[in-house]
N, C-alpha and C positions, 0 to 999 in steps of 0.2 A: 861267512862274513863277506861283506861286499864294501869296497871303498869307493867313494865320491871323488877320489882323488883329492882336490883342494876344496870340496864341498865340507861344510860343517854340519852337525847334527841340527835338525829343525823339526822335531818331532811334535806331535799333538799332545793335548792335555792327557797325563797318566791316570789310569785307573788302577787303583791298588786294592789287591785282595786282602782278606784280613790276615792270612799267613804273611804276606809281605809286609804289611803295616807292622805287625807283631816283630818280625825280625828287625825291621828298620828302627823301631823304638827301642829294642834291645841295644843296638849298637849306638844309637844316636847319644852323642855326648862322649863317646869313647875316643874321640879324634886325638886331641893332645890338650895340655894345659893352657895354649893360648886362648886369648878371647877374640882372636882376629875374625872378622866376618868371612874373610877369605882363606881356604886352607886347601893346598893343592899338592902337599910334600909326598904323597904316595903316588904321584903320577909324573910323567915327563912326556914331552913332545918330540917326535922325530919324523923323518921321512918315511911314509909308508910304501908298500909294494907298488903303488901305483904312481909315485912320484909327487903325490901330495903330501898333506900333514895328518898324522893320526896321534891319538893319545895312548899311552902305554902304561902298564903298571910298573912302578919303581920297586915293588917289594910284593910279596905275597898278600893276597887280601881274601879274607874269609867271606863267605856268604852272608848277607845282611849287614855287612861293615861299611860305613861311610867311606866312600872312596875319596869324594871331593866336595866341598861345599863353598858357596860363594854368593855374589850379590849379581843382580841382574840391572842392566841399564836399558830403559825403555827408549826405543827409537821410531822415528816417524818414517817407516819402511812398510811397504806392503809385502807381507810374507807369502803372499800367494804368488809373487813375481820374483821374489829373492829368497833363495834356499838357505842363506847364510845367517838367518834369525830363528829365535824360537817364538812358538805361540805362547802369548803371555796374557791371555784372559779367556774365561770361559766361552765366550761369544766368539772367538777368534778374530777379534777387531784390534788387538794390540799385540805389538811384536818387540823382541828384545834381545840383546846381546848379553853374554855373560863373562864373568871374571875367570881367572886362573886358565885352564886348559879346557875349560867346558865347551868352548866352540870348536874343537877339534876331535870330538868323538864321531867316529864314522858310523855308517848304516850297517846293520845286519839284516839281509834280506831273506835269506832261507834258514840258516842256522840261528838257534836261539842266541840272543844277545845276552851279554854278561853284565850290563848295568841297566839302571833306570833311574831319571831324574824326578825328584819329587819337588814340586814348585809352590812356592808361597807368594801368591800374586800379591796380595795387600802389603806384605812386607818387602818384596821385591828381593827374595832370597831364594836359594835352593839348596838340597843335598843330592848328591849322585850316590846310589847305594849298589853294592855288589848283589847280583841275583844268584850268583854261585860262587864256590871258589875260584879265585883267579890267580893264576901263576904270574911270578915274576917276569916281565918283559913281555907278557901277553897284552895283545892289543885291546883296548877297551871299547866296546861297541854298544850301541843304542837300538832299540826297535823304533823306527821312523814311523809312528803312528799317522802323522799328518801326510805321509806317502799317499793315502788314499783319497785325499782331497785337495791337496794343494797342486795348482797347475804347474808349479816350478819343479814338481817332481814327477812330471809326466814321463820323461823318458826313463828314469830310474824305477819308476813302477812297471813300464813295459819290460825292462830288464828281469826284474823280479818275476813278473807273471809269466814270461819265457821260460825262465829256469824252473819256476813251480810246474809249468805244464810238461817239461821234458823230464820232471823228476830228478833233476840234477841240481848241484850247487855250483857256485862259482869257484872257478879254479884261481885260487889266490896263490901268487907266487910266495914261497917260504921265505921268512925273516929269521936270521940269524939272532940269538940272544946276544947282547952286548955287555961286556963288562962295565961295572959303574963307571969306571975311570975313563972309558971309551964313549959314553953315552952322550950325544949331541946335546947341547944346551941350548936349544932353540927358544925355550922359555924357563926363565929363572928369577923368581920373585922372593926368593928365601930370606933377603936382607930387609923385606917390607912386610908390613901388616896392615889391615884395615879395621877402621871402627867408627863409629858415629862421631861426627865432629860437633862442635859447639853450635852448629847451626841446624842441626837435625838432619844434616845429609851424610855422606860418607867422604871420609878423607884417607889418604895413604900417610903411614907413618914409618920411621926408622925402627927396625927391630932391634938394631945395634948401634953402636957408633960407627960412622962411616967418615973417611978421610977424604979430603978435597981431592978430585981426580979419580976417586975410586968407582968402580962400576956399582951401581945401585940396582938395576934391574935390566934385563934384556928380554925380548919377546918378539912376537910376530902378529902380523896384522891380517885382517879380513877386510877387503874392499866392499863398500856397499853402495847401493844405488839411492843415496840420500844427499840432499842439498845442505851442505855444512854452513851456508850463509844463513840459513834458516834453523838449522839445529846445532846447539853448542856442544853436543856430547860425541862428536867425531873429530879426527885429526885431519888436517890437510895433507893430502898424499900425492901430490903432483906440483911440479914447478909451475905450471899455469893455473893452479889453484881450481882444477876442474874435477879432481878425483878426491873421495873421501873415505876413511877407513876407521874401524874400531879395533882395539888392541887387546892382547892376552894379558895375564897376570893381573896386576892392579894398576895399569898403565892410564886407564880412564878415570881415575880415582884422585889423581894428582890436582889439587885445587890450584887457583891462581894467586899469585902475590903481585900487588900492583903498585909497590914502591920500590921496586928493585932488590928487595931482600930475598927473592928466591934462592933455593939451595941446590936446584937440579936442572939439568938440560937435557933434552931427548935428542939424539942423532938418529936420523932417519935414513933408511937405505930403500929408496923407493923401488928399484928394479928388483930387490930380494925380497920386498915385502916384510921388512923386519926393522927392528929399532934397538938402541941401546940407550939407557938413562945414565948419566954420569953426575957425581955430586961436584958442584962449583964452588964448595966452601965446606968446611969441617961440619958434619951434622951430628948432632948428640942424639943418643938413644931415646926413642919416644918423642922426638921432634917431628912435626908434620912436615911432609915433602911437598914442596911447591914448584911450578914452573912460571916463567915468564911467557904469557900468551902473547905472542907476536901478533897473531892474527886479530887481536883486539882493536888493531888500526882500521881494519878494512871489513871484517864480518859484521853483517847486519845483526845477528843474533847477539853480538856483544855490545850492542849501541848502549845499552844501560848500564853495562858493566864499566864501559869506557868513561860514562859521565861520573859514575861513583869514583872512579880512579882520579879524574880530574879534580872532583870536588874533595877527595881525600888529600889529594897532593897540595891543594891550597889550604885546608885547615888543618892538616895531620890528624883528621878525625879518623874513624873507623876503629876497628878492634884490633888490639895489640897481640903480638905472640911474646915468648919469654924475654927477648930482646928489647921490647917496647916499640917496635916498628910496625907502622899500620899494616895490616893484612886483611883485605876484604875478599870474600869468598865468590866464586863465580856462579853459585846456584847448583853445584855439583851434587844434587839432592838425591834421595833414595826413591823418588816417586811419590812422597807424600808432601811436597812443597814445603818442607821445613827451611831448607837452604835458600831456596828461591824467595821465599816470604821475607826472610830475615834480610836479605839483599835489597829487597823493596822497602822495608822499613829504614834501613840504613839511608838509601838514596833520599827517600820521603824527607828525612830529617838533616841528613849532611849536606844535600845539595839544594833542595827546594825550601827548607825552612831552617836554615842554621843560624840566620841572623838573630844575635842575642837580645831580642826585644819582647816586650810584654805581648804585643800584638802577634808575634810569632808563636809565643808559648800558648797562647789563648786561640790562635787562629781565627781572630776576630778583629774587626776595625774598631769596635767599641769596648776594647779590653779594659781600658782604664776604668770606665764605669762599672762593668761587670765584676772587675776584681774588687773594687771597694765594698761591692755587696755580697759576692759570693764567699770572699775569703774569710770574714768573720763567721759566716754561716757553717763553713767547713770545719773551722777551728772549735766551734760550739759542739761539734759531735764527737770531738776527741776525748778521751780518758784523761785523768790528771797527767801532766807531764813532769810535776816537781821531782827534780832528782833522778829522771828516768834516762836510760839510754836509747835513742831513737835512730832508726835506719830510715832515711828517706830515699825511695828509688824513683828514678825518673824525675829529679829535683829541677831541671832545666836551669834557668838563670837564678834560681833561688827565691822564688816568690814566697815560698813557706819556710825555707830554711832558716832564715834570719829569726822568724818568729818562733819556730821550733827551738832554735838555740837559745833565744831568750829565756824561755819558759822551761827548758829541761836541763838535765846535767850535761849530756854530751850528745851530738848529732853526727852521723856518717851520712853525707849527702852524695848520692850515686846518680850519674847520667852518661849517656854514651855519646854525646855530642861535645866535643872538646871546647868549641867555642862558648857553649852554654856554662860549662864548668868554669872556664876563665872568668865569664862575667860573675858567676855566683861567688868566686873568690873575691873578686873586686868589690862587689856590692857589700858582702859581709865579712870583710877583713878584720872588722873590730870584734867579731865573735871568736874569741879564742877557743872555744869548745866545739867548734864547728870544723870539720875536716871534709874537703870536697874530693870526691876520686871519680876519675875518668875510667868507666868500666860499663860492660854490658851485662845487664841482670841476667840473661840466660848463660853466662859464663861465670857469674860471681860466686865466689867462695869465701865464707865466713865462718867464724868460730860458733859453734853450737851454743845455744842458750846464752846469747851475747847481748840481747835487746829486749825491752819492754814494750816498745811499740815499733811496728813497721808500717810507715805511712808512704802512699803514693796517690798521685793526683793525676789522672789520664796516662796510665801506664800499660794496662793490661790489654787494652785494645789494639796495641801494636805488638801483641804476641800471638802466635798460633794457639790453638787449643791446646795442643800437647804442651807447649811452654807454659800455658797458664797452669796445666796440672803439675808440670815440674815445679812452677814457682810456688804453688801452695805447698807443696811437700817441703821445699827448701825453707820457706818462712817458718813452718812447724818446727823445723830444726833449729832456725836462728832465734826463735822467740823463747824466753824464759816462761816457765809455767805461770800461768794467769796473765800472760802478755797479750797484746791485742794487736790485730791487724786492720787498717783502715785503708780502703781505697775507693776512689770515685772514677766513674767511667761514662762515657757516652754510649748510651744504648739505642738500637735501632736505626739512628742516623746521625749526620755531623751535627755539631752545635754551633760553630762559628761560620762566619761568611767569607773567610779567606779564599782566594782563588788557588786552585789546586790543579797542577798540571796533570796529576794521577793521584789516587787515593787508596793505598792499600789497608787503610784502617779496618778492623773487624768490629762492626757494630752489633754487639750481641743482644739477645733477649735478656734481661736481668736475671731470668730463672736459670740461665746457662752458668752464671756466676755461683748462684746458690747452690746449684748441683755439684759443679766442681769442687768447691769448697767444703760443703757438707760431706762428700765422699773422701775427701783427703784424709790420710792417715799416717802418722810418723812410724818409724821402725819400733818405738817405744810404746805405740797404741795411742798416743796423744792425737787429738783431733782438734777442729774448730767448731765453736758453738757460735751461731749467729746471735748478736746482742742488738743491732739496731740496723735499719735500712731506710730510705726514704729519697725522694727526688730532692734536687737542689731547688728549693722554692725560690730563690733569686732569679734563676733562668725560667722558672715556670712563670713568674710575674712579669718580668720584662720581656721575654721573647714567647712566652706560650709554650715552652719546651718543658715537658714533664719527664724527659727521657734521660736527663742527667741524673744518674743513680749513685748513691754512696752506701757503702757497707761497713759495718764494725764487727769484728769476730774477736773472740776470746779463744785462746788455747786452752783447752782442758785436757788434763791428764788422763791415762788409760782407766783410771778407776774414778768415774764420774758418780756424782750423787746418786741416791738409790732413785730419785725422782727422774733424773735425766736418763740413768740407765734402763728405767721402766720404759719410757718412750723409745730408746733406741732398740731395745730387745723385742718389744711387741711390734714395732712398725706400724702402729695402729694409724699413725698420722704422717706417713711419707707422702710425698707428692703423689706418687702413682696411686696410693690408697684413697687419698683425698679425692682425686679425679674419679675414682670408682664410687665413692659415696656420692658424689655429685650427680652422676647419672642416676641414682636412685632417689636421692632426697631432693634435688633441685640445685640449681647454681648458688654457690655460697654455702651450702649446708653439708655438715658431716654428722649430722643427727636428724631423727625423724621430725615430722610436722611440717617443714618448710615454712612457707609465708604464712600459712593458715595458723600455725601456732605462734609465730612471732607476732601476729596480730593480737592474739589472745594475750600474750605477755604484755605488749604495749598498752592493752586495755587496763591491766592491773596496774600499772605505774602512772597512767595519764592523769589522774587526780593529784598526783605531786610534782608533775613536769609542767612548767609554764613557758610563756616565751622567753628565750635566753637560757633555759635549763640545761643542765649536763646529766647525761645518762652514761653510765659505765656498763660495758658487758666483760664480765671476767671469764676466761675460757672461751674467747670468741670465734674459735676455729677459723674457717675461710669467710667469716664477717656476715654471713647470711641475714642473722637478726639485727645486728647493728647496722647493716646497710639498710634493711627495710624499715627500721625506725627512723633512720635519718631521712630517708625519702618520704615516709608517711608525715613526719613532722618537720617540715622546712623551718620551723622557729626555734628547734633545740640544738643542742651540741652533742655529739656521740662518741664515745672513745672506746675502742675494743683492746683487749689485752689478750694475746695469743700465748699458750704454753707450748706449741709446737713451732721450731724455726721453720719448718718446710711450710705449714700453714701461714705463718707471718710473712715470709718471702712471696708466697703467691698472693696473698690478699693485699699486701702493699704494692706489688707491680700491678694489680688491677686498678687499685684505689687512685694511683697517679695519673690514670687515664680517664677517671670520672670527670665530670662538668666541674668547672671551678668553684662553683657555688656549693656542690656537694663535697668537694674535696676540702673546702675550708672549715667544713662543720663535721666531717668524719675523719677520724684518726685511728692509727692502731700502733701499738707498743708490744714488745716482746718480754715475757717473763719465763725464761726456760726452767726455772726452778719451781714453777707453778705459783709464784708470787710468795713464796715461804720466807726467804732469807731476807734480811733487813733492807738490803739494797733493792729489793724488787716491791712494786706497788708503793713507791714513796712519793706519793701526791699529797697535796695540802690537806689537813684535816678538814672535814665538812665541805670537801670540794665538789661532791656529787649529790644530785637530787634524788636520783634512783639508781640502783645497781641490780644487774641481772647475773645470776651465777647458774649457768645452765649445763646439766649433765657433766659436771666437773668435780664436784666434792668427791664422787665416786672414785676418782684417781688417787685420792690422798689418804694416808694411813691416818689411824686414830690420833697420832700426835699433830699431824700437820693440819687437820680439818679445823681446830679450834684457833690455831694461828691465823689462818686465811679469814675466818669469821671476825676475829678481833680486828685485823686490819679493815675488813669492810665496815665494821662498825665505825673505825676511826674516820674513814672516808667519807661516810654518809652523814648529810646534815641532819639536824634535829627535825623530826617530822617527815623525813624521807623514807622512802620504801625499798626494800630488798625483796627480789623474786628469785627463789632457789628452787631449781627443777633438779630432780636427782632419781637415779634409780635405787630401789631398796629391797630389802629381802621382806617377804611376806611371811616367813616361818624362820625358825631358827636354822642357821647354816646346814646342820648336821641332819636336818628333815627334808631338805630340798632335793631334787633329782641329781642324780650324778653327773647327768650331761651339764646342768647348770653350774654345779660345782666346778667342773673342768673348765666351763666358760669363764668363769669368774678367776680362776687361777691362771688361765691362759693370758687374760687381758691385765691382770693385776689390779683388779678392782678391789675396794675396800668398802663393801655395802652394809649399811646399817638399816635395821627395822624403822618405817617411818615415825613411829612413837619415839624412838632412841635420837633420831636426828632431829625430831621437833624439840626434844628436851635439851639437846646441845644448843639449837638456836635460840632457845628461851633464855640462855645466859646473858644475851644481849638485846634480844628483839621480843616483841609482842607478835605472836605467830599464830595465822591461819593455816592449817593443814587441809589441802584439797587433794582427793584421790583421782588421778585422771588415768588410770590403769586402762580403763575401756577406751579410751581416746588412743593410747598407746597401741593397744591391740588393733585398732581400726587403721592407725597409720601403718603398722607393720603389713596389714593386709593389702593396703595401697602399694607399698614397697614390694611385695611378693608380685603383685601384677606388673610393676615396672621391671622387676628383675626378669620376669619370663619375656617381657617385650624386648629389653635390651641385651639380655644374655642367653635366653633360652633357645631351644632347637630351632624355633621359627624366626629368630630375628635374622635380619639380613645379611649379616656377616658370616653367620655359621651355615646359612642356607645357600649362600654364593659359593662359599668354600667347598661345599660338599658336592658341588656339580662337577663331573668329570669331563673336562673340555679338550682332553687329548685328541679325540676324532676331529673337534673344528679347529683346533690348531694345525693338525695336519693339512685339513682342507684350506685353512687360510694361507699357506705357503703358496700354493699354487695361484690363488687369487692375487696375492702380493705381487708375484712374478708377473702375472699377466698385466696388472695394473701398471707396473714400472715398465714394462716393454712398450705399453701404449704410450706413456708419458715421456720416456726417453728411449727411442727405438735403437739408438747405436750402442747400448749397452751390452757388453759381452755377456754369455751365459753364466760365467763364472762371478762375475760381478752382482748379477741378478740373484744367484744363489746365496752370496755372501750377504747381500742386503736383506733378503728375506729371512735368512737364518738369524742375522742380528736383531731384526725386528721382532721375531719370534722369542727369541731370547730374553729380550727386554720385557715382552708381554708376560713370558713364563715368570720371569722375577716378580711381576706384579701379583701374579696368581699365587706365587709361593708366599709373598707377604700376606695375602688374604687368608691363606692356610694357617699361617703363624697367628694371626689376628683371631683366627676362630679358634684356635687352640687356646690362646689366652682367655677369651670369651667364655670357653667352657670351662675353665678354672674359675674364673670370677663367678660364673653362674652357681657352680658346686658350692662355693664359699659362701655367697651372699643367700642362697636358698636355705642352705643348713643353718646359718646364723640367725636368719629371720625366723624360720620355723622354731628354732629352739627357744628364741626369747618369747615368741608369741605363745608357744606351749607353756612356757614358764609362767607367763602372766596370766593365761587362762585358768591354770591350776592352782593360782595363788602364791606360787613359790616367788615371784617377781612383782614388785610394785614400781609404779611410776607416779611420783607426787610432786605437787606444786605447793610450795611454802611461801605465803605472803607474809612478809615480815616488815613491822613497822619499828623505827627506832625509839627505843624507850626514853623518855623525858629524863633529862639530868636530874639527879638528886638534889635537893635544896641544901 
């Protein structure tokens, strides 16, 4: 072992052997019952034999056991020139300090180290694991892997190399074991624990009740070459404010209290590089520990925080602790931006847009006119409110609160801007069934299954992706079975013309919302089923903005209907699979034939559709046929009904971007129960002149097929036509090939012989049967050619990924260095090396992505080729039929 004196461990990325990983997994989770992110009770810090600080075992530790775990803080430090930080990215461009005693593990130069750190870069956490049995009071050491390449370790590397050359080891002065009661308490954070706070960052909390004046934590610091005027994650560590430091234990995770309600204070001993943190009032168990950030007055990095504090002081806004006092975080996040993002949203509304006016709520100078048009449109998309309990989130000044209270049984309206809550209470004081609550949706706790409707208008775009996912899970918990969630958001870009000093809003693709809420599952298995979505037409008409999107979801139980379960289990029409179908069939299509077959169907219905006629497609998938018919016949209206929520979300998101003339004639709806229950396909009788039902009856069982056909008959006007396209059995099921039987079973198909299906249709229609199996075979052959081109071995994705570029990458490093030397001649060699390594690392990531895409492409190729060949073989052998049924509505009996 060799000590760096006051140097900390700053080693390179660990490489784990299979045996080490197995040992680590065996002991991971055996630490203790606490859920703290930081746990260092098995170690202590003391002066080592060289006068610096080292980390020592406070007890016996077995091989493979977790010695310490903690959280990392990323810092704007160049670890090539500073030995007091860890490497914190694969490309060696990010550096971090750690919690607990992690920064005081010294180096082992010639003898084997007894610990190793396992780093989780994306989570900013680590575990330190014993590589062998460790005795009590034994010093804990690491192998500094970055010793080989970091310039700051040049001298240490020379010492190590000299020792190895002489065949000797460092002569380390012996340290006597210490009785527990005599161990120096350089680091003591036993009264504190760390956990994720309400903002997605990390906070420090009291593990026990702490009295006023009692020591909360003590520790030591490491001075760093960083400018604390630019970085908020370090302490001021000199009277002249020119020195900065990071601390041990949990000291760097105490967040800021901006209203004078802080509960701790740090006493700093600059000359000794140590600190003590004391309670300045009684602190309850599990209460968050906060400081007064005195440097907020002058540090540039706290400029925004200071503005938030001043705004909070004026309006008493912000988020409250258990005592009801304003407390706003300083962005002490964990690297994922959660805390910092929340602070930005708080500042955006509390400081910049807190005035309780309609113009501020809508961020638009023309808010009055827009409100008169869009509010009725939003309300028209809601389910029945009579007698319902409604939760309104992001209620603002109560633009919707009063109407919701008027129409429903009870409303809880929540907003995180106190001035808006006050105005809501004033405007709607006459509604006794309305309660207005000042709270943040990210910290809201409500009774499970207590609401029939959760409503929000412009809320989720002020949450991070992780917060939206948490929101989805929480709403599933708050909603009663069969309850609804409605939300409306700005997608892609802003909607209003209000001036903005800055804008932290997340303008997502609407498909992102569809994916998040489709994937959300509650503990009891409940999930969301999309019921409807569209753009806000008033914005499209007045502003030409088709990216104001609303969504209505229903909470369905873990035991969904057989029809819904069928689509969930097969995954046949998930967004990913739809994209795969489109590559083969063409844009908008999830079944064979493309525009060519759509034209054929349009020809069949053309005699019955005239100017102003209405055409419906039931089971419209991604809208390929419906869109084709609307484009080919600009004099008719086309309405598509999707059975898949994923298809519906995709096609609606595309349709709102269509030219206005097309969008006004082409509409889509969702029937997640395949149109069977009474509340689906509830259009006026005789509403359509022609109806296309393409490749969808095969998904319905023998009981549901006639239900749909009865509804189709009701919707079709006298003299209208129905075109049914369907798969069918050419032989009895027990006579077809085993491969086809398995294919039918896997996809949940219910196939009839064409003669049986014709007989079923003839209950309501006059039917002409047309066998188009040969066309089906041709379309499949065309599909096989596309599959080979898009997914086969010769496709660009697989071909490029198959090239070994390692030699070229190695050669490129020299070229990059030479080019940079020519461009910036003064750069030192180590900077050139780092820059080239970083560039090659980025390039390697792209190449790895190509390999992943190629692997997926290969999987898609095997699936598609197998499926297409199976169906083609079945069709050629007569096992499988593809049939068009041209149906005319029978005349009414006299």
